[in-house]
N, C-alpha and C positions, 0 to 999 in steps of 0.2 A: 503493500499499499503506500502511495508516495506520501513523503514526510510533508507535514505543514510548517509554515513559518512561524516565529514567535509573534505574539500579539504586542502591540504598542504599549498597552497597559502594563503588561508583564515587564516590559523591557525598561519603562519608566519606573516602576516600583523598585526594579533591581539597581538601577542607576542612583536613585535617591538613597537607598540603603547603604550602597558603598560609598558614597559621598559623606554621609554622616559618619561613618567609620573612618574614613580619611582624615575628617577634621579632628576626630579624637587621636589619631595617630600622630597628626602634625603637632597637637599640643603636647603630646608625650615626647616627640622628638625634640622640640624646642627646650623642653624643661630638662631633657636628658643631657641636651648639648650645652646648656648653661651649667648644669651641675658638673659634668665632666671638665669643662674649661675651668671652673674654679679649683677643682681638685687636682687638675694637672698643673696649673700656675702655681699651686701651693707646694707641690712637690718637685718642681722642674729645677734642674740645673742648666748650665749653659749648653752642655752637651745634648741634654734630652731636648732642649729647644731645637738644636740643629736636627735631631733625628725627627722630631714631631714634624717640622717644616717639610722634611722629605716625605712623610707619610700623607700629610695633607695635600701636597703636590700630586702624589699618586691618587689620592681619593678624588681630586679634582679632575684628573685625566680619566678616570673610569667614568664618573658621572656626567661630565660635560663635554667629553670629546665630541659626542655627536652634534652638540650646540655651537662649540666654538667655530666649527667650519662654516656657519653661517655668516660670520663676520668677514670672511674671505670668499664667500660664495659670489659668483657672477651675478650681480643682480642691480637694480636701481629702483628707487622710489618713484610711483607714478607722478608724483608732484615734481619730479627732476626732468620729466619730459615736456617738450613744447605742446601745446594743445593739438597742433595739426601733425605732430610727428607719428609716423606709423608704426604701430605694433601689431604684427601679423596683419590682418586685413583690416584693422580698426584704427581710428586715431585715438591718440592718448586722452584727448578731451572726452570722446564717447565713453572710454573705460572709466574715467574719472566720475562721469554722470551715473554710470552703472553702480560704482561703490557709493555714491551719494544715496542712490535709491535703495540699495542693499542695507545701509547702516541707518536709514531714516527710522526704523522701528526700535533702534537702540540708542536714541538721542538721550544726552544725560548719563550715559555708561561711558566707560573707557572705549576710546575709538582705536582700532588697531591701525598701524601703518599698512599700506599696500606696496608690496615689492613686486616687480616683474623680474622673473629669473630667465637666463640666457641659455642654461642648457636645455636640449630638446626634450629629455624625458623626464623633468623635474615634476611634471603633474601640477597639483595644488596641495597646499598644507598650511598649518598655523602653528605659531608658538605663542604660548602665553604663560608668563612667569608671574607668581603670585606677589612676590614683594620686589622684583626688580622691572616693574613696568616702564621705568625710565631709560632703561637699556633697549633701544629702538628695535634692533633685530630680534629681541627676545619677545616682542609683543607685536605681533604682525601676522598678516596673511600673505602668502606667497603663491604666485601663480606664473606657469610658464608661459613665455611669449608664443610657444608653439600652439598652445591651445586657442590663442586668438586668431591663428591661421587656419584652424580645422573646424571650430565649433561656431554655432549661430548663437547670437545674442542671448535667447532664452536659456539655452544650453550652458553657456558661460555664467549667467546668473545663477542658475541652479547649482553649478559646481561651486561658486563662491557662497552661495547661500548655506550649502553643506559644511563649508569650512568656517563660516561664521557662527554656525551652530555649535560647532566644536569650541570656538573661542568664547561664546558667552555661556554655554550651558553644559554641553556633553564632553567634558574633559576632566579627567580625575584630579582632584585637588592635590593628591600626594605627588602626582607628576609635575607639579608647578612649583615644588619646593625642593628642588634638586641640591640647593645649598644646605639644607638641613639634613638631607641623606648623606651628602658628602661629609658634613661635620661629624655625624656619628660614625661613618666608615673609618674616619681617621681617629677620633678622640677615644673611641673605646678600645682599640688596640694599643693606643699610647698609654692609657690608664693602666691597662692589664700588664704592659710591659715594664712599668715603673717599679723599682725596688728601692725604698727608702730614698727616692729622688734620684737614683742612678737608672740608667737605661742602657740595654745592649742592643746595638744595631741590629744584629742577625736575628736575635730573639723577636724584636719588634716588627722586623720585617715579616718573618715566619708567622706571627700572630696575625698581622694584618693581611697576608695572603689568604690565609684559612677563613677568617672572618669576612674578607671581602667576597670570597666564593660563595658562602652561604648566604650573606646578608642580600648580596645583588641577585641571587637566583630568587631568594625569597620576596624581594621587592618586585622583580620583573614578573614573577608568576602571580602575585598579587594584582598587579596592574593590569594584567593580560585578562582578568576575569570579565571585564566589562568593555573590551576593546571593540569586539564585534557587535555588542549591543549598541554602543554609541554610534557605530558606522550606520546601522539601521536607522536610529533615531535621528541622525543628522540627514539621512537621505529623505527621512519622512518629514522633517522641518522644511527641507528645500522644496519637496513636492507640494507641500501645503501653500507654498508662496508662487511657485512656478510651474506646477502640474507635473505628473508622473512621466509624461512624454519627454519633456525637457531634461528630467533628471537621468532617465533611461538613455537617451541619446548622448547626454554628457558623460556617462559611464562608458557607453560603447566607444566614443571617440578617446577617451583616456586609455581604455584597454587596447584598442587597435594600435596606439602609439606604443604601448608598453609590449605588444606582441612583435612590433618591428625591431625594438630594441632586443628582445630575447633572440630573434632570429639572426640579428646582427653579430651578437656575442657568439652564437651557436656556429656561425660562419668563420668568424675570426679565430676562435678556439681551434676549430678544424685545420685551419691553415697553419697557427702556430705549432701545432703538433707535427706537422710534416715539414716545416721549414726550419732548419737549426740556426738560421740567421735572426730569427724573430723570437721575442720573448714576452712572457706575461707582463714584464715590467713596462712593455710598449702597448700594452692591449688598450688602456683608457686614451692614449694618444691616438691609435689607430681607429678607435670608436668615434672620437671627435671628428677626425679627418673624413670618416665615411658618413656621419651624420649631416656634414655640411653639403654633401651631395646627393643625399636622399631627397626625392621631391615630395612635396605635400600629398601628392596622389600615391595611395598605398601600392606597394611593389608585391609581385609575387616572389616566391623563394628563388626562381630561376633569375630574375631581373636582379633580386639582391646579391646573389652569388656573383653575377656578372660585375655588378658595381664594386664588390669586394675586391674581385681580380683585378680589376682597373686601377683602384687605389694602390693595392699592393705592388703592382707593377710599375707605378709611376716613380719619378724622380724624387718626389718628396719624401717618400718612404725610406729612400736608401740610406738617409741619414740616421734611421732608427735601427738598421741592421747591424748585428755584431754576432759573428759565428760563435756557438755555445759549444763547450767541451760535452763528452758523452756524459759525464758525472752531471753537469749543469741540465742537461737535457733529461736526464733521469728524475732529477729533483723537480723539474718543471712539469714533467708528465704527472707526478703525483699531486702537484697542486692544482693542475688542469682538471685532473679526474676529480679532485674535491669540489671544484667550482661547478663542473658539469652535474656531480651528484646533487649538489645544493640548490641549483637551479632547475634540476630535473630537465636538463637540455637533451638527454638520451631518450626520453620517454615519447611515445607515439600516443598522444592523447586523442580520445574518441570525441569527436566535435559534433554538436547539432549541425545539420545541413541549413544553412542560412536561406536557401532557396524555398524552404518551407514557410518562410514568413517575410523575408526581404525580397518580394516578388514584384512590386509595382514599379519601382525604380531600384535596381540592385545596387545600392551604393552605400550599404553599412549603416544607414541611417533609416529610422522607422517613422512612418506616418501613422496616423490613428488606426487604419485598418490592418496594416502590418504588425502593429503593436498588439492589436486584439489577438491576432494569430499566434504571435509569441507567446502571449500570456496564456493561450489555451495549451500550447505546447508544454510550457513550463509547469502548468497545473498537472499534466500528465507525467512529465519528466523533470521533476524539481532539482533533481541532482546533475542535470545536464551540463555540459562545458560548452562554452561559445568561443573560446580563444585557445590559441596553441601555446599557453604559457602556465607555468607551475601555479600562479596565483589566481588562476581560474580553475583549479582543480580542487574539487570538495575534500579529498584526503589530504592534500597538501595544505590547506587553509584551515582545516579543523582546529588547529592550535595557533593560528596566526592571527595577526590584528584585523584582517578584513575578511567578510565573507566572499564569496564568489559573484561574479556579475549576475549570474542567473539567480542566485538566492536573494540578491538585493532587489532585483525586479520582481521576483515572485512575491517578496515580502510587501513591496509597494502595491502590488495588484491585489493582495489581499486585504491591506489597510484600505485601499481605494473602495473595495466592494463593502467593507464593513463601516466605513466613515463617509458621510456626505461633504465633509469639509475637505476632502481631497479631489481635486479634478483631475481630467486626463490631460 
């Protein structure tokens, strides 16, 4: 029997429950950080301060490494563009007006900055810090300029409405206080390592490593409990403003782009395996070079492989080539296999045939009648896969942050049928 999607009421109740628990945990974290700081200061020697600084730095690297990259991430705030400057198929002024419309219901609340990112496969995402909202990149909505090339206005608004729902409502409070997590991650091992004010560097490092493994696994497991719930609820919030069809087509556009990226990685990894003058170290540079030449119109696998061959045989790639030794190739092969396994690039996914529903104008975008046929298909086969990528495979995404596209559209259709406030 086909599985039914979760109900919005259940997801809302679960989200509120975990938010309440998170605020309690934050209070405990801040109290523990304060108490440990006082205890460490009272017992510290000059050498223990030195060791403590190292542990604090390591804890910072663990908890904020993914965020610090956003300070150097290729991006620009929307207010930095001239109003007539092109971003994809749109003028910056048009995008600015979209954001004003999207933020209108949130007047009087904190207003996130809007950043346009330049890497092609960034998609859209938000950051929202609880106590560091004055740090601009940590309180912002990000959207790739590529989406402004491939999506219609309603679809862009739906994607941004989804991200703003994260910013204002569906984001775990504990995930917004990384500094408190970082503090406990360093302070408790420091305190446990002190012995009458003395501290052994290697004992402190050992305790820190053991505690970090347990602590970070526990935090990530705890935060993962509502990640898929929040994706569903943010989709629902976007659908209430801009309709299910805009949300669905926005999701399809983002995933089509991700599918091209996966195929590109697969093609390049295949060639790196066969060519002992190419290395994994050059993978990201090669991806960027190929991305620049990929047209907006979707490529099939044959066309993509031809493009990759042209890039690799061109003069610009020659500077990246360096012959590897047999030992280096052996090490590379192991690393490539790990990457292939992690991204499930070797799998032959069974996909739904788009001809069953994308039949009026076969363009990868659904009109209302095509959507209705897709909805009926998903009702009968809710676990189906629409894209040839691991992140659209139900087994792969079971413990990941996002449900599959089919699951998300199936959820929205059930919510639409059960609630009059959601339009097609």
